[in-house]
C-alpha positions as CSV (number, residue, x, y, z in Angstrom):
1,X,117.0,62.8,79.1
2,X,120.6,62.7,77.7
3,X,122.7,65.6,76.6
4,X,121.1,67.1,73.4
5,X,121.8,69.5,70.6
6,X,119.9,72.8,69.9
7,X,120.1,75.6,67.5
8,X,120.9,78.8,69.8
9,X,121.1,82.2,69.2
10,X,124.7,83.1,70.6
11,X,125.1,87.1,71.7
12,X,128.0,88.1,73.6
13,X,128.4,90.1,76.9
14,X,131.3,91.9,78.7
15,X,132.4,93.4,81.7
16,X,131.1,97.1,80.7
17,X,127.7,98.7,80.6
18,X,126.5,99.7,77.4
19,X,122.8,100.1,77.8
20,X,122.8,102.4,80.8
21,X,123.8,105.7,82.0
22,X,126.7,104.0,82.9
23,X,127.7,103.5,80.0
24,X,131.8,102.6,79.1
25,X,132.2,101.7,83.1
26,X,134.0,98.6,84.0
27,X,131.0,96.4,86.0
28,X,132.9,94.2,89.0
29,X,130.3,92.4,90.4
30,X,129.4,88.7,90.2
31,X,127.0,86.8,88.1
32,X,123.4,85.7,89.6
33,X,124.7,82.2,90.9
34,X,127.9,84.8,93.3
35,X,130.7,83.6,90.6
36,X,133.2,86.1,89.2
37,X,132.5,85.7,85.2
38,X,135.4,83.9,83.0
39,X,135.9,83.9,79.3
40,X,136.5,80.4,77.9
41,X,139.9,79.3,77.4
42,X,140.3,76.3,75.0
43,X,142.7,73.5,75.7
44,X,146.6,74.2,74.7
45,X,146.4,71.4,71.9
46,X,143.0,71.7,71.0
47,X,141.9,72.8,67.1
48,X,140.2,75.7,68.6
49,X,143.2,77.0,70.2
50,X,145.5,76.2,67.2
51,X,143.1,78.9,65.7
52,X,143.9,81.6,67.8
53,X,147.0,81.3,67.4
54,X,148.1,84.9,68.2
55,X,147.0,84.2,71.8
56,X,149.3,80.8,72.0
57,X,152.6,82.6,73.0
58,X,150.7,84.3,75.6
59,X,149.8,80.9,77.2
60,X,152.7,79.5,77.0
61,X,154.7,82.0,79.1
62,X,152.0,82.2,81.8
63,X,151.8,78.9,83.1
64,X,148.3,79.3,85.0
65,X,146.8,80.2,81.1
66,X,148.2,76.8,80.3
67,X,144.9,75.2,81.7
68,X,141.7,75.0,80.0
69,X,138.5,77.3,81.7
70,X,135.1,77.1,81.8
71,X,133.2,80.6,80.4
72,X,130.3,82.1,81.8
73,X,126.9,82.1,80.5
74,X,123.5,83.9,80.6
75,X,120.4,81.9,80.2
76,X,117.0,81.8,80.8
77,X,117.5,79.5,84.1
78,X,113.7,78.4,83.6
79,X,114.9,76.1,80.7
80,X,118.6,76.0,81.5
81,X,118.8,76.1,85.2
82,X,122.8,77.0,87.4
83,X,125.2,74.3,86.4
84,X,124.0,73.3,82.8
85,X,126.8,73.1,80.7
86,X,127.0,73.8,77.2
87,X,129.8,73.6,74.2
88,X,129.6,76.2,72.1
89,X,131.5,76.0,68.3
90,X,134.0,78.9,68.5
91,X,134.0,79.5,72.1
92,X,134.1,76.3,74.0
93,X,132.7,74.8,77.1
94,X,130.6,77.1,79.4
95,X,128.5,76.9,82.5
96,X,125.3,78.8,83.0
97,X,126.1,81.3,85.8
98,X,123.9,84.1,84.8
99,X,120.5,85.2,83.7
100,X,119.9,88.1,81.8
101,X,116.5,90.7,81.5
102,X,116.6,90.3,77.7
103,X,117.0,86.6,77.5
104,X,113.9,84.9,77.3
105,X,113.1,81.3,76.2
106,X,115.1,78.0,75.0
107,X,117.3,80.0,71.6
108,X,119.0,82.6,73.4
109,X,122.4,82.5,75.2
110,X,125.2,85.3,76.2
111,X,128.4,84.7,75.8
112,X,130.8,86.1,78.6
113,X,133.8,88.1,76.8
114,X,136.8,89.7,78.7
115,X,137.0,92.5,76.7
116,X,134.3,94.2,75.0
117,X,136.2,94.2,71.5
118,X,136.4,90.4,71.5
119,X,132.7,90.8,72.3
120,X,131.8,92.9,69.1
121,X,133.8,90.5,67.3
122,X,131.7,87.7,68.2
123,X,128.5,89.8,67.7
124,X,125.2,87.5,67.2
125,X,125.8,83.8,65.5
126,X,123.1,81.0,65.5
127,X,125.0,77.9,66.3
128,X,124.2,74.1,67.2
129,X,124.7,73.8,70.9
130,X,125.6,70.8,72.9
131,X,123.5,71.0,76.3
132,X,124.2,69.3,79.4
133,X,121.8,69.4,82.1
134,X,122.9,69.6,85.8
135,X,122.7,65.5,86.5
136,X,123.0,64.3,82.5
137,X,126.9,63.5,82.5
138,X,128.5,60.3,82.6
139,X,130.0,61.4,85.4
140,X,127.2,62.4,87.6
141,X,125.8,58.4,87.1
142,X,129.4,57.1,88.6
143,X,129.8,56.2,92.4
144,X,132.5,58.2,93.1
145,X,132.5,61.1,95.7
146,X,131.8,64.5,95.1
147,X,134.9,66.3,95.2
148,X,136.4,63.8,92.5
149,X,133.6,64.4,90.0
150,X,134.1,68.3,90.3
151,X,137.8,67.6,89.7
152,X,136.7,65.7,86.7
153,X,134.1,68.0,85.4
154,X,137.3,70.6,85.5
155,X,139.3,68.6,83.4
156,X,136.9,69.4,80.3
157,X,140.2,69.6,77.9
158,X,139.8,65.6,77.3
159,X,136.4,66.6,75.3
160,X,137.9,69.7,73.8
161,X,140.5,67.2,71.9
162,X,137.6,65.6,70.2
163,X,136.2,69.1,69.2
């Protein structure tokens, strides 16, 4: 099955507890896949990055922030297994690395944001999301070593320049 687009309700979450007795306390844990959550960072020359012009000076001054980064997505792993990549307009590329108790079915995902303010600003949106399940990308069909594939998948800035 090739990559497909689906209308998905995209909500935001951050590293702060909100619906428990620990409200407002930071959560320093890992995702369900055992990774540290990260917010997507678009390629420096992409349209999405240029629309976030207030963040450009900091990205240019700090060399490690120049490079794009995939975000963390929480989804129902019965429909989107760990490793599923998604392109969410306005957020960028993300990978399913987490699951949430309130995320049920193929029509809901949560997008990780570094700050509570950014998560509240994102809110809840219904968007057309490009879904690439594990094994569906064109890189997976190439006969090259897995470490090389992993590096090439990390260079998602090529696709980001198109959007």
